[in-house]
C-alpha positions as CSV (number, residue, x, y, z in Angstrom):
1,X,19.2,14.4,2.7
2,X,17.2,11.4,3.7
3,X,18.2,8.0,2.1
4,X,15.4,5.5,1.8
5,X,17.0,2.4,0.5
6,X,14.5,-0.1,-0.9
7,X,13.6,-3.3,1.0
8,X,16.7,-3.6,3.2
9,X,18.3,-0.3,4.0
10,X,17.2,1.9,6.9
11,X,16.1,5.4,6.6
12,X,19.0,7.6,7.7
13,X,19.6,11.3,7.7
14,X,23.2,11.4,6.3
15,X,25.1,14.7,6.5
16,X,28.6,15.1,5.2
17,X,28.7,11.5,3.9
18,X,29.1,10.2,0.3
19,X,25.9,8.2,0.2
20,X,23.5,11.1,-0.8
21,X,25.5,11.9,-4.0
22,X,23.5,11.1,-7.1
23,X,26.5,9.7,-8.9
24,X,26.8,6.9,-6.3
25,X,24.8,3.8,-7.4
26,X,22.0,2.6,-5.2
27,X,23.9,-0.6,-4.4
28,X,26.5,1.6,-2.7
29,X,23.9,3.7,-0.9
30,X,22.2,0.6,0.5
31,X,25.5,-0.8,1.8
32,X,26.7,2.5,3.4
33,X,23.4,3.3,5.1
34,X,23.0,-0.2,6.4
35,X,26.6,-0.3,7.6
36,X,26.2,3.0,9.5
37,X,23.0,1.6,11.0
38,X,24.8,-1.5,12.1
39,X,27.5,0.7,13.8
40,X,24.8,2.8,15.5
41,X,23.1,-0.4,16.8
42,X,26.4,-1.5,18.4
43,X,27.1,-4.4,16.1
44,X,30.6,-5.9,16.1
45,X,33.3,-5.4,13.5
46,X,32.9,-9.0,12.3
47,X,29.1,-8.5,11.9
48,X,29.7,-5.4,9.9
49,X,32.2,-7.1,7.6
50,X,30.0,-10.2,7.3
51,X,27.2,-7.9,6.0
52,X,29.5,-6.2,3.5
53,X,30.9,-9.4,2.1
54,X,27.4,-10.8,1.8
55,X,26.5,-7.9,-0.5
56,X,29.7,-8.3,-2.5
57,X,29.0,-12.0,-3.0
58,X,25.5,-11.1,-4.3
59,X,27.1,-8.7,-6.7
60,X,29.6,-11.3,-8.0
61,X,26.7,-13.8,-8.4
62,X,24.7,-11.4,-10.5
63,X,22.0,-11.1,-7.8
64,X,22.0,-7.3,-7.7
65,X,19.4,-5.6,-10.0
66,X,20.9,-3.6,-12.8
67,X,19.0,-0.5,-11.7
68,X,20.9,-0.6,-8.4
69,X,24.2,-0.3,-10.3
70,X,23.3,2.7,-12.4
71,X,25.5,5.8,-12.1
72,X,24.1,9.2,-13.0
73,X,26.5,11.6,-14.7
74,X,26.2,15.0,-16.3
75,X,27.8,15.7,-19.7
76,X,29.2,19.2,-19.8
77,X,30.0,21.2,-22.9
78,X,33.7,21.3,-22.3
79,X,36.4,19.6,-20.3
80,X,40.0,20.6,-19.5
81,X,41.3,17.6,-21.4
82,X,39.9,15.2,-24.0
83,X,40.7,12.3,-21.7
84,X,38.1,13.3,-19.1
85,X,35.9,10.1,-18.6
86,X,32.7,11.8,-19.7
87,X,34.4,13.2,-22.8
88,X,35.8,9.8,-23.7
89,X,32.3,8.3,-23.1
90,X,30.7,11.0,-25.4
91,X,33.3,10.4,-28.1
92,X,32.7,6.6,-28.0
93,X,29.0,7.1,-28.3
94,X,29.4,9.5,-31.2
95,X,31.5,6.8,-33.1
96,X,28.5,4.5,-32.6
97,X,26.2,7.1,-34.1
98,X,24.7,8.3,-30.8
99,X,25.2,12.0,-30.2
100,X,24.8,12.9,-26.5
101,X,23.4,16.4,-25.6
102,X,25.5,18.5,-23.3
103,X,24.2,19.7,-19.9
104,X,22.1,16.6,-19.7
105,X,22.3,13.7,-17.2
106,X,22.8,10.1,-18.3
107,X,22.3,6.8,-16.6
108,X,25.5,4.8,-17.0
109,X,26.6,1.2,-16.3
110,X,30.3,0.3,-16.0
111,X,31.3,-2.4,-18.4
112,X,34.3,-4.7,-18.1
113,X,36.5,-3.8,-21.1
114,X,39.9,-4.3,-19.5
115,X,42.4,-7.1,-19.9
116,X,43.6,-6.5,-16.5
117,X,41.6,-6.2,-13.3
118,X,41.5,-3.3,-11.0
119,X,42.5,-5.8,-8.3
120,X,46.1,-5.7,-9.6
121,X,47.2,-3.7,-6.6
122,X,46.9,-0.3,-8.2
123,X,44.5,2.3,-7.0
124,X,42.1,3.4,-9.7
125,X,43.5,7.0,-9.8
126,X,47.0,5.6,-10.2
127,X,46.2,3.7,-13.4
128,X,47.5,5.6,-16.4
129,X,44.9,6.9,-18.8
130,X,45.9,5.4,-22.2
131,X,43.5,5.9,-25.1
132,X,45.0,2.8,-26.7
133,X,43.8,0.5,-23.9
134,X,40.3,-0.4,-22.8
135,X,40.7,0.0,-19.0
136,X,40.2,3.7,-18.8
137,X,37.1,4.9,-16.9
138,X,35.5,6.6,-19.9
139,X,35.9,3.6,-22.1
140,X,34.1,1.4,-19.6
141,X,30.9,3.6,-19.5
142,X,27.8,2.4,-21.3
143,X,24.3,3.8,-21.4
144,X,22.2,1.7,-19.1
145,X,19.4,1.7,-21.6
146,X,21.6,0.2,-24.2
147,X,22.9,-2.4,-21.8
148,X,19.4,-3.4,-20.8
149,X,18.3,-3.6,-24.4
150,X,21.2,-5.9,-25.2
151,X,20.2,-8.2,-22.4
152,X,16.6,-8.3,-23.6
153,X,17.4,-8.8,-27.2
154,X,16.8,-12.3,-28.6
155,X,19.1,-11.5,-31.5
156,X,21.9,-9.8,-29.7
157,X,25.6,-10.8,-29.5
158,X,26.4,-14.3,-28.5
159,X,27.0,-14.7,-24.8
160,X,30.7,-14.7,-25.1
161,X,30.5,-11.3,-27.0
162,X,28.0,-9.7,-24.7
163,X,29.0,-6.8,-22.5
164,X,29.4,-7.7,-18.9
165,X,29.2,-5.6,-15.8
166,X,32.6,-4.5,-14.4
167,X,32.0,-5.7,-10.9
168,X,35.7,-5.0,-10.1
169,X,35.1,-1.3,-10.7
170,X,32.1,-1.2,-8.4
171,X,34.0,-2.9,-5.5
172,X,37.6,-1.6,-6.0
173,X,36.7,2.0,-6.9
174,X,33.3,3.0,-5.8
175,X,32.9,0.9,-2.6
176,X,36.5,0.5,-1.3
177,X,37.3,4.0,0.0
178,X,33.9,4.7,1.4
179,X,33.6,1.6,3.4
180,X,37.2,1.6,4.6
181,X,36.8,5.2,5.8
182,X,33.6,4.3,7.8
183,X,35.1,1.2,9.3
184,X,38.4,2.7,10.3
185,X,36.5,5.6,12.0
186,X,34.4,3.2,14.1
187,X,36.9,0.5,15.0
188,X,40.5,0.1,16.1
189,X,43.0,-2.5,17.1
190,X,43.6,-2.3,20.9
191,X,46.0,-5.2,21.7
192,X,47.3,-7.2,18.8
193,X,49.4,-4.8,16.8
194,X,50.2,-7.2,14.0
195,X,50.3,-5.9,10.4
196,X,47.4,-8.3,9.4
197,X,45.2,-7.0,12.2
198,X,45.9,-3.3,11.4
199,X,45.3,-3.9,7.7
200,X,41.9,-5.7,8.3
201,X,40.7,-2.8,10.5
202,X,41.9,0.2,8.6
203,X,41.4,-1.0,5.0
204,X,39.1,-4.0,4.9
205,X,37.9,-3.7,1.3
206,X,41.3,-2.8,0.0
207,X,42.5,-6.0,1.8
208,X,39.8,-7.9,0.0
209,X,40.8,-6.5,-3.4
210,X,44.4,-7.4,-2.7
211,X,43.5,-11.0,-1.8
212,X,41.2,-11.5,-4.8
213,X,43.9,-10.2,-7.1
214,X,46.2,-12.9,-5.7
215,X,43.7,-15.7,-6.4
216,X,42.1,-15.9,-3.0
217,X,38.4,-16.5,-2.6
218,X,35.7,-14.6,-0.6
219,X,35.7,-17.5,1.9
220,X,39.5,-17.0,2.3
221,X,38.8,-13.4,3.1
222,X,36.1,-14.1,5.6
223,X,38.4,-16.5,7.4
224,X,41.2,-14.0,7.3
225,X,39.0,-11.4,8.9
226,X,37.8,-13.9,11.6
227,X,41.4,-14.8,12.5
228,X,42.5,-11.1,12.9
229,X,39.6,-9.4,14.5
230,X,39.9,-10.7,18.1
231,X,41.6,-7.5,19.2
232,X,39.1,-5.1,17.7
233,X,37.1,-2.6,19.7
234,X,35.0,0.4,19.0
235,X,36.6,3.8,19.1
236,X,35.2,5.9,21.9
237,X,34.8,9.3,20.3
238,X,33.5,10.7,23.5
239,X,36.6,9.9,25.5
240,X,38.5,12.7,27.0
């Protein structure tokens, strides 16, 4: 499947990668396809991380178009449990008087409804699904059309009551594993075997999440990467 990312991303034929999946937002597709292109072009580890952090900063600064954050999901007629994210989402919509048809696809935006951030050190799949708390995946889903209508409404909720994008979800869940897998496949530590160096190379976005959860800034992260990437080299997959 060929990915043609608007404006900035290259056209790549991606096979066996996560980018072509329709439930992956365009923002993620652009980052992954551009990252792979950077690696193909021989760019350094630091250049790759600088590109990724630049995109994350744009996200945090509300500079990413809403359409690029849309996730497409299909609602099926039945699920194994009533805590499945799409079932929770459909039930929440029903309580609002919106009945979703099964076997249909819906464009969804992830909304920040949690009291605690995903950057608390837990992986998304390790967070207990508790119907009494608002950090479950299904409870964070909102129809993109409703979100956009809310933004455009002159008589909507006050700013403090408006729904906000769950940027932490997009970075900590949707982006983290995909980028970390690509980076750790392309680069390795060849000399400095410190824990910091290994962590930066093998799990750069997970490291970012951990630092942000501890009150560090994006600038702190960039400096941290710069200090620990001197002993990084490309992995020669053609070596005997």
